[in-house]
C-alpha positions in Angstrom: 0.2 0.1 0.0 1.2 3.8 -0.8 1.9 6.4 1.5 -1.6 7.8 0.0 -3.9 5.1 0.5 -2.5 4.8 3.9 -3.1 8.2 5.1 -6.8 7.7 3.6 -7.0 4.8 5.0 -6.2 6.8 8.8 -8.4 9.7 7.8 -10.8 7.1 7.7 -10.5 5.3 10.5 -10.4 8.6 12.6 -13.5 9.8 10.7 -15.3 6.9 12.3 -13.6 7.3 15.8 -15.0 10.5 15.6 -18.6 9.8 14.5 -19.0 7.3 17.2 -17.1 9.1 20.2 -19.2 12.3 19.3 -22.5 10.7 19.7 -21.3 8.5 23.2 -20.3 11.9 24.8 -23.5 13.9 23.3 -21.3 16.4 21.8 -19.5 17.3 25.1 -16.2 18.6 23.5 -17.7 21.8 22.2 -20.7 22.2 24.8 -17.2 22.0 27.4 -15.4 24.7 25.3 -18.6 27.1 25.3 -19.0 26.8 29.2 -14.9 27.2 29.8 -13.8 28.6 27.0 -11.3 27.8 23.7 -8.4 27.4 26.6 -9.6 23.7 27.2 -9.1 23.0 23.7 -5.5 23.7 24.5 -5.6 21.5 27.6 -7.0 18.3 26.3 -4.3 18.2 23.7 -1.9 19.5 26.2 -3.2 16.1 28.6 -2.8 14.0 25.6 0.7 15.3 24.7 1.9 14.5 27.9 -0.2 11.1 28.0 1.9 10.2 24.9 5.2 11.5 26.3 5.0 9.9 29.3 4.3 6.1 27.1 7.0 6.7 24.9 9.7 7.6 27.9 8.3 5.6 30.5 10.6 2.5 31.2 7.0 1.2 33.7 4.5 -1.2 32.1 1.4 1.5 32.3 -1.2 0.9 34.2 -3.9 1.5 32.3 -4.0 -0.3 28.8 -3.8 2.6 26.4 -1.6 2.3 22.9 0.7 4.9 21.7 -1.7 4.7 18.3 -4.7 5.2 20.7 -3.3 8.4 22.1 -1.8 9.6 18.5 -5.3 8.9 17.9 -6.7 11.1 20.6 -4.6 13.6 19.3 -5.5 14.2 15.8 -8.8 13.8 16.8 -8.9 16.5 19.6 -6.8 18.5 16.6 -10.0 17.8 14.1 -13.0 18.5 16.8 -10.5 21.8 17.7 -10.4 23.0 14.1 -14.0 22.4 13.3 -15.4 24.4 16.8 -12.9 27.5 15.7 -14.5 27.7 12.1 -18.0 27.4 13.1 -17.5 29.9 15.6 -16.3 32.1 13.2 -19.1 31.7 10.7 -21.2 32.4 13.5 -19.8 35.6 14.1 -19.8 36.1 10.6 -23.4 36.1 10.0 -24.1 37.7 12.9 -22.6 41.1 11.3 
């Protein structure tokens, strides 16, 4: 499989995961950002980056079963959700003008 196909497959997998999780969580990402501000988007990504750092650098076996790949996917997912949130807010602001 070439790199382009791999990118398409990863994006498809991420898309499916985000849609399922968003339904399960009841769009809590947007609700949380609406309530506490855009900084929360950064906090969520930062938490996952710290988790990734721990998984990569720790010599001990993790207590919770979460792979490096799972964590990378979570970071990508939060980035996509944050991008969508920001674009929707920008559109709403433009419509009010």
